[in-house]
N, C-alpha and C positions, 0 to 999 in steps of 0.2 A: 405693524406696530405691536409692541408687546401687550398682552392682555391680562396676565396674572400679575399679582403684586411682586412675586419673585422675579419674573422676567423684567418688569418695569424697574425694579431695583437694580438688577444686573445691567439693564440698558443704561440707566443713569450713571452707574459706576463706570461702565465702558466709555461713556461720553467724557466723564471727568478724567479718566485715565488717558483717553485719546487727546484731550485738551492739554493735559500735562506733558504728554509725549511731544505734541506739536510745539509747545513753547520751548521744551528742552531741546528739540531738534533744531528749532530756529536759532536758539542761543549757541548750540554747538556749531551750526553752520557759520554763524557770525564769528565765532571764535576761530574756526578754521580759516575764514577769510582774513581775519586779522593776523593769524599766524603766517598765512601766505604772503601778506603784505610785509610782514616783518622779515621773512626770509628773503623776499625780493629786495628789500632795502639793504639787507646785509650784503647781498651780491653786488648791488649798485655801489655800496661803500667800498667793497673790495676792489671793484674795477677802478673806481676813482683814485684809490690809494695806490694801486699798481701804476696808473698813469703818472702820478706824482713821483713815485719811486723810479719810473723808467725815463724820467726827464733828466738828462745830464746837463748840469749847469742851469743857466737861465736862458730866456728867449733872446736877450741881448747878446749873450755869449755865443749862441748859435749863429746869429747874424754876423758877429765879428769874425767868427771862424770861417764863415762863408763869404767874407769881404762884401757884405750887403748891408752894412750899418748906416750908410749915408744915402739910402734910396727912399723913395716915397713910401708912405705907409701901405698903400695898396700893394706895392711890390714886396714890401717886407712880409706881408701876409702870405704872398705866394711863395716867398723864399722859405719861410718857416714851415709852410704846408708841405713843401718838397722834402724837407728833412724829417718832419714828424709824422706825416701821413702813413709811411710804411709801418712804423711802430703801432700806430693806432689800428691799422688794418689787421696786423698780426694779432693784436689783442682782441679785436672784434671777432676773428675766427674762433678764438678760444671761448668766447661768450656769445654764441649766436642768439639772435632775438633781442640784443641789447644795443642801444645807441651810445656812443662815447666820443670823447674828444677833448681838445684844449681850448682855452680862452685866454687871450692876452689883454691884461688890464690897460696897458699903454696904448695898444692899437684898438681897444674897445671892439674886438671882433673875435669870432671863432676862427681859429687858425688851422684846426685839423678836426675832421668829423668823420665818423664811420657809423653806418654806411655813408659813403662819400657822395656829395653832390655839390658842384660849385656854388649853387645858390645858398648853401648852408653857411658859407664863409661870410657872415654878416654881423653887424653889431647886435647886441641884445640889451634889454632894459637892465638898469642897475639892480644888483642883487645885494641882499643883506650880508652876504659872506664877507664883504669888504668892511662892513660896519662891526660885525661881531668877531670876525677872524676865525669862525668855526664853520664846519660843514653844515649844510642845510638841505632838507628834503622839501620838494615842491610838487604840488599836484598841478599838472598842465592839462587844461581842458582841451586844447587843440595843439598837439605836438607836431612840429614841422616834419621831424624825422619819420613819423608814423601816420602820414597822410591825414594830419589834423585830427587824429583820434586821441582820446584821453590817455595820459601817460603819467608816470611818477618819475621824478628826476632827483638826483643829488648833485650838489656843487661842492667841490672839495678844494679849499684854498691852497695855493702853492706858495710856500714861503722860500725866499732866497735872501740871504744876508739880513734876515729879520723883517723883510718887507714882503707884502703879498703882491706878486707879479702877475697873478692871474689865478685861474682855477681849472681843475680838470672836472669833467662832468660825465655822468652816465645816466641813461634813462631807459625805460621799458614801457611797453603798452600794458595797460591794466585790464584790458578787455578779456584777456585770458583768465585773469584772476576772478573777474566778475562772472565770466562764463562758467568757470568751475564752481564758483559759489552758487550761482543759480541752478546749475545742473545738480549739485549736491543737495540743494534745498528742495528741488522738485523730486529728486530720488527719495529723499527722506520722507517727504510728504506722501509720496506714492506708496512707500512701504508701510507707513502708518495707516493709510487708507486701506491697504490690503489687510493689515492686522485688525483694523476696526471692523471691516466686513467679515473677516473670519471670526472675530469675537461675537458679532451679531449672529452668525450661523451657530456658533457654540451656545450662545444664550438661548436661541430658539430651540436647539436640541435639548439643552438642559431643562428648559421650561416644559417642552413637550414630554420629555421622559419623566420629569417630576410629576407632571399632571397625570400621565398614564399610571404611574406608580401609586399616586394617591387614589385614583379611581380603583385600581386593583386592591389597594389596602381597604378602601371603603367597602368594596364588594366582599372581601374576605371577612371583614368585621360583621357585615350584615348576614352573611351565610354561616358565620361561626366556623370558618374554615381556616386551617393553618397552612394552606397552600401558598407558598411564597413565590411561585413562578411568575406571577403578574407584577412583582416589584423586586425582582432579583437584582436589577441594576442599582438599586439603592437598598442594600441590606440593612442600613441603619434604621429602616422603618420597621424591621422585624420586632424589636423590643416594644414598639407601640402596639403592634398587633397582639403580641403575647400578653402585654399588660392589660389591654382592652378586653381580650377574651377571658383572662383570669378574673378581671373585675366583673364581667358579665356572668361568668360561672358562679362567682361568689354571691352576686346579687340574686341569681336564680336559686342558689342553695338557700340563701336567707329567706327568699319568698316561699320556697317549698317548706322550709322549717316553720315559718309563720303560719302557712296554710295547715301544716300538719299539727302545729300547736293549737290552732283554732279547733281542729277536729278533735284533738285530745281533750281540749277544754269542754267541748260539747259532750263528748263521751264521759268525761269525768263528772260533769254535772248530772248526767243521766245516772251514772254509777252511784254517785253520792246520794241521790234522791230515791233510787229504786232498789239497788242491790241488797241493802240490808233488809228491806221489807220483803223481798222475794226469798232471801235465804232462810228466814225464820219459818215461814209456811213449808218450805221444802224440807226442812229438818223434821218438822212434824209429820209430813206426808211420808218421808222416808222411814221414820220410826214405826209408824202404823203399818206400812207395807211389810216391813220385816216381821212385825208381830203377827200380821194376818198370814204371812207365808208359813208360819209354824202351825196355823190352824187349818189351812187349806191344803189338801193333798192333790197331786197330779198336775200342778201348775208351776213347778219350779222354773221351767224354761222361760215362761212368761214373766215371772217375778224377777228373774235375773236380768232380762231385757229392760224391764221398767227401772230397776235400781241402777242399771248401767247408764241409762239415759239421764236419770236424775243426777248421777255423779257428774255426767258431762255438763249439765246445766250448772252445777256447783262450780265446776272448773271455769266456765264462762264468766260467772259472777266474780270469781276470784281474779280473773284477768281484768274485768271491768274495774274492780277496786284498785288493781295495780296501776291502771292508767289515770286514776284520779290525780289531778295536779295538786290538790290540797291534802294528799295522803300524808299522814303523820309518819315520819321516818326518824329513826334514832341513830344519828351518825356518831361514829367514834373511830378511834384508831384500830384498823383491822388489817390483817395480812391475808392476801389472796391464797397463799400456799396453805395456811391453816384452814381457811374456809373450804378449799378444795378437798383437803384430806378428810374433812368431816363428812362430805357427801360422796367421797370416792367409792365406798362400798355400794351405795345405791346405783351410781353410774356403772360400776363394774358388773353388777347383777343384770342391769338392763342391756348392757352390751353383750354379755355372754348369752343372754336369752335370745338375742337376735343373731348370734354368731359373728359378732363384730369384735375386732381386736382393739383394745384401748391402750394407747401409748401415752405415757406421761413424762414430761421433762420440765421440772420446776427449778427456778433459779435458786442457787445456794445463798445469795445475798439479796433477799427480797425485801424491798422497802414497804413500809406501811402506807395505807391510804386512809382518807377520812370518808367513811361510808357506812351505810346501814348493812349489817351482817346478813339479815334475812334477804334483803334485796339482792345482794351479791350472790347468795346461794341460788336464788330464783333465776338470776341472769345466767349463771353457769349451767344450771339444770336445763333451762329452756334451749340454749344454744347447743348443748351436747345432745339432748334428745332430738332436736331437729336434725342434727348430723346423723345420728343412729337411724332415724326413720327414713333418711334419704338414701340409705345404702340397701341395695337388694342383694341378698346373698352375703358372701364373705367380703369384709371391708375393714378399713382402719379408721379410727378416730385418734387424732393427735391433739393433745392439750399441753400447752407450754406457757410458762411465765418468764418474763425478763424484766429487768429494772435498770435504769440509769439514774443520773443525778436529778432529773426532772420528771420522768414519766415511769409508770408501771404499765407493762403491756401484757395482756392476756390474749392468747391465740388459740382458737379452736377450729380445727380443719377436719374435713371428712373426705373419703374417696368415693363419694356418692355420684349421682347423675349430673350434678351441677345445676345452675340456674340459668335459664335462657336470658339473652341480652335484654329483651323487651320487658322482662319481669324484674330485673335487678333494681330499677328505679322505683318499683312499686312494693317491694317486699316489706317495707316498714310501714306501709299504709294500713290503718285499721281495717279489719275484715277482708284483707286481700290474702287469698290462699290458693295453692294449687293442689292441696290434699282433699281427698273425698270427705274426710271427717274432721277437717281442721276448722278452727274458729276464726283464723286470720288475725288473732290478737297476740300470738306469742312473740313475734319479732317486734311488734309495736310496743309491747311491754318492755322488751329488752332495750330498745332505743330510749324509751321513756326513763328507764332506770339509769342508763348511762348518762343521759343529759341532765338528770336531776343531780348527779354527782360530778358535774363539770367535766365529763369525759367525752370521748369520741369513739364512734364505732364505724368500721369500714369493712366492706365485703369484697372479696375477690373470688370470682367463680369462672370455671371453664367446663363447658359441656363435656360429659363423659369422663372428666378427671376429678371433679369434686369442687368443694367450696371452702373458703377460709374466712372466718370472722376475726378481725383484729380490733381489740378494744384497748384503749389507753385511758389511764387516770393520772391526774397530777399527784406527785409524791407528797405525802404529808410532811410539812416542814415543822420540825419540833422546836 
């Protein structure tokens, strides 16, 4: 028995379809039987009319011509049979399987019958032919001509001089019709049974295949795999897998974003409460160290190291403040091309110092965005410096801008060492760094800036070939 809802539904539908086919087949078989009876009646009517047409004159005229008109009725029957039996036999050979003959109304007896037997020349019960004057069909439960088996018969009135002198008749067994009918009925039912059994096999196969495909789909969803080999028989399930995995990835990205925002908020709170308090004492310390450096001889190298580390602490504090979620920003209509041109000399100097070639391709029709100018400069500087630092020896930094009706795109790529796959997902996490002297806040600051301005940042990296950062911002609608 079917186990799943699908197979149960298909099973019920197959039963309904089979029931409809059985009813239709039964009706068709009955129609065929009725058609067979109709055809048989037409043949019987044809035989009876030929008998009428083949009778020359009347029965009395035949007797007169044979000088037998003044004999007993029994002898008249024999005399008429002698004349008409050859005609009846000849017509019987033309229609094998049919009984036929003549009946005389005056003699109240069959006078010629084929297939012939003397016992058939006997009286019959009154028929309505003589009341209606029209031919009639009759069902005979026990036909004498057919060994008392059921038969169908027609009686066709014979008119001479406006009077009915008798009738011709023809009959045939109906067991052949019923046999054909039953055989056709059994054949149809057997075919339907075969079809139903085949449909059950197909239903089982469909149910099994569908179940296995669903199991494969569930496994692929659990494993976050796009392998479709387990349900390739039903490719229509692929959109479900794709949609589910996309939703899962979207949910995971949102979870990561929320988690990252929580960390940013924590860092922002730390930065807002501590950074300003630390920066003021550092400024004082740095000033006094520079003053003392002028008074103390022979310790320039030590002072340079101390001041360098203090500058690094200041950079970390600056990055902390950039991560603050409540940082005050001044958004206005700005153009990335204009901002980049302002910091281009600085980037060019840093790239030449490292022996890196700086290639720039800015869009001619650059649209404005709604952003804080200082933060856009910091974004470009951070990403470009990261690229320059990732290149060992000679390399290339490509910076380009493009714009369409909805988005402004900034692309910064380098030919550096690339980022390993296991690090790609972590590079925007605060304090994550692969540099010996890095703070791990640079890319976190970049992402924070992009998200504050409703943009999106994407990274594409290949080991040994380099890394590309693609940043998009919505176009300012004037």
